[in-house]
N, C-alpha and C positions, 0 to 999 in steps of 0.2 A: 408287709409292703416297703417296710422303712429298709430292713437287713436287704427286701429285695434287689431295692434300687443301690445299694451299696454296694451289693455284689455285682451288678450288673456294670457300674461307674470302676468297680477294681478291673474287671476283665476287660471294659472298655481300654483302659488305662494300660495295663500289661500287653492288650493286643499293640497298642500305640507306641510303647517304649519297646519290644521286642520287631514290633516294625523297623524303628529308626537307627534299633543297634543292627540288625541286619545290614540296612540301610550302609551305615558305616564301615562297616564289615565287609562291606561288596565293595566301597570306593576300596579302603586300604588293599582289597587282596587285586584288584587293578593299577596295572598301571604304573607298581612301587605307590600307588598313593598319591600320584599328581593330580593336583587341576589338570583337565585337557583344555589347549592349547589353541587358538581359533585359527586365524587364516593370516597370520604374521608367526614363522618359526622361533621360536622357545627350546632353550638346552633344556634334554632330557634328564630331569631326576638331578637336578644341580646340586653338586656336591655326595651323590651318589654315585653314578654314571660319571655325568659332564663336571669332571674338575681340571686343577689348571695344568694337568699331563695330558697322555693319549690317550684316547678310546676311539674307537673304531668300528665301524660294520656289525652293527647288533643284527639281533632276530630274535622271536620270539616262539615259541612251541603252542601251537592251536587254542591251546586253552588256558595261553594268557599267562601260565604261573613263572614260567624258564624264561631267563631274558639272558642270550647269551654275546659275549663280543669281545674285543682285543684291547686291553690295558697294558700301559704303559707309564713307567714313572711311578715316582714314590716307594715304594716296596719292591716294588716289579723291575726290576733292572733294565731285563729283557721284553720284547713285546710275550703276551700271556695270555691266554687263552680262559678265560673267567666265566664264570654263570651265576645270575643272583635268582636264587630260586624263591618261590613262596610256600612260607612252613608255618600254616597256623596266623595266618594275615600280618607273620613276619617276613622281612625278605633279606636270607642271608648269600653271603657272599662266599664262593668256592674257585677253586682252579680247578679245571678242567684237565688243562693240560701246558704246555708249552703253543706257540702261535704253529701252528699245523693246516692253515687254509680259514679264509673267510666264510662264516656260517650263515648256512640257507636251509632254512628247514621244508622239507614238502609240504603242501598243506595240508593231507592226513598225518604228519606227525611222525611218521615211520623212519622216515630217511633225515639225517642232517649231513647235507652236502659241504663240502670246503674244497671247493675248487675239485682238483682230478680225485680227490681220495673223499670217502665218505663213514659214517658211522650208521647203522642201523641199530631204533629202538627196540631195546627187549625186557621182558619181567620185570629184571635187575636193574636196568639204565641202559646206558647206550655200551654197543659192541666194541671192540677194537677194532682201529682204525685200518678201512679196506680201501684199494683203488681201484679207478675202472678200468676195464681190460679194453680191449678191441669194439669199437674201433677209436676209442679215445685214446691211446694209448702212446700215443709221441705228439699227444698237444698239452703245451702247459698251460693248464686252465688256472685261472685267479679266482675266477666268481662263477657257477654256476647252478642256475635257478630250475625249478621243477613246475610244471603245471598239473593240474587235476589229472589228465588221460596220459602223464608220465612225459611229453613232449622235454625234453633240454634245451635250453639255451645260455650260452657259455660264453666269456671273450676266450682271448690265448694272448699271452706275451712274450716277445719275442727281442732281444735288446738290441737290435739291427734294423727291427720294422716294429717301432711300437704301436703303428696304428693297423694291428692285421686286425680281419674282421670280425663281429659279429655273428656267430654263426647256431642254429639248432639242427638237434636232431630226435625224430619221432621214433617213439619206441613201437614194433608193428611186428603183429605175429610174434611177442617173447622178446626180440630181441632190435636193438637200435642201427638203425639204416645210417649210413655214412654219412656226415655232417653236411647241412648247406650253408650257405652267403643268405645272409636278414638281405632284403631290399636296399637297394641303394639308397631310401630317404632315411635309411637306420644308418647303414656307413657309409657314410662321409662323415665329412672333416679335416681339420689339420693335423691331429694326431689323438692318441689315448682314447678307443673306443672301447669303452672298459664298464665291467660289473653289471653285468643286465639282471634286471628282475622282471620278470613276466608276471601278471596275473593269472590269478589258480585257473579262470576259464580263458585267457589265451586273448582278453580284449583290449588290453595294452602292456605297454613293455616301458620300461624305466632304463636308462640307463648313462651316462657320463661321457662326454667327449669335450675338447677343446675345439671351439669351431669361428670361423670369423662375425658369425652374430652373435657371441657369446658376451658376457660380463669383466671376461681377464682370463682368470685362469681353468679348469675345469668345471662344465655345465651340466647341469641334468636336466635330462631334454627326454620325452613320451613320444611317443606316436601306436594310434588305438588303430585297430584291428577293422580291415572295412568289410562290406557284407559280401564281397569278392574272393577275398580271405588273404587280401595281398595288404600291405601295412599304408598308413599313410603317412605325411609330410612329418620329421622332425618335428616337436615344437617346444623350446626352450621354456621352463617350467617360470621365467618370468624374474624379475629383480627382489620382489619377497624371497625366492628362493634362492636364488645363484646371486652372488658377489663376486667383488674382483677375487675373493679369495677362491680357494677348493673346495668343491662341492662338488661330494662323488657317495656312491655305493647306497643310494636309495633303497627301502623297502616298504610295502603298506604290512600295516599289523593284520594278522589275521583275522579279522574281525571287520575289515575296509575299513576301519573310522580314521587312521591315521597314517600320514605318510611320514616315515622315518628319513633320515640322509646324515652325513659326517661333514664337517667343515672346518677347514683351518683357522683356527681362528690367532696362532701363534706365527712364528717367523718360515723362511724358505727352510728350518731344518726340521720342522711338522711335529714340534715338541708338544706342542699343547692343538690335539682334536678334540673336539666333542660333537656328537653325538645330540641331532636337534630333531621334533618332533612339529608336526603341524597337520589342521582340520584337513582329512581326505578329500574334504568339499574342492577344494582346487583343482584336483583330477574330474569330476565332474564339471564346473566351472569351464574349466579349458572344454571339455567333449560338447559342451553347449555351444560354444563360440565358432563350432565346425557344422552347422546344422542351419 
């Protein structure tokens, strides 16, 4: 009886240890092992991602095992496209290429959009760089985000007209339609209507702009899609997200838990930009206020 009791206790202890170890490993494998933020934004992975230099425009793969972003400063003299990959619960940084565009990964993980350019996921990694064709040939796209059904949402930039509208293009019968402007509820403001990110189900869209109701420089806004398919009024994400500084390039993690965005914490030369994250509950809180 005593031996049986000892074996039972040993089995229970082994199970508990294995459970705790697995929990620890799961924690380390997600979000670079960082403690999740609350409703106040925090710099993401200080000393790993966010440093004294320039870190901008991040995106995760759907399995959360790869984090891509732009880095400049320190050993990177020029803007460089880098990735942090989880390899056996250890995150390792490597260079993807020079800066070729702002990365946004499609909901299914098969396409990495880089503005007008893109790469496809293959069995051996990402394909060579490709470029969008008709009807996007003549559009200088900075950032492009796609929904589950393949609809593209994107900005464009002309030096002589920096407030060019955010547009969308649906995939119909295997081809993309001519881009259309989004509603005036989104395409309004003083300037810099940039960096759209659409929810996979197209229930909301995030972007940044300089507006009269803003807090200073570029702020992040959100619009929720109505039941009739139109877009609701632009809503400033508030003074916890937006400051007198420049905030831009927001995205929500593939699991829907966290909102990420970039903020300039340096001078007007943008030598120190960090990537911040915050609980995505703020989006639900804003949506509830509309009801």
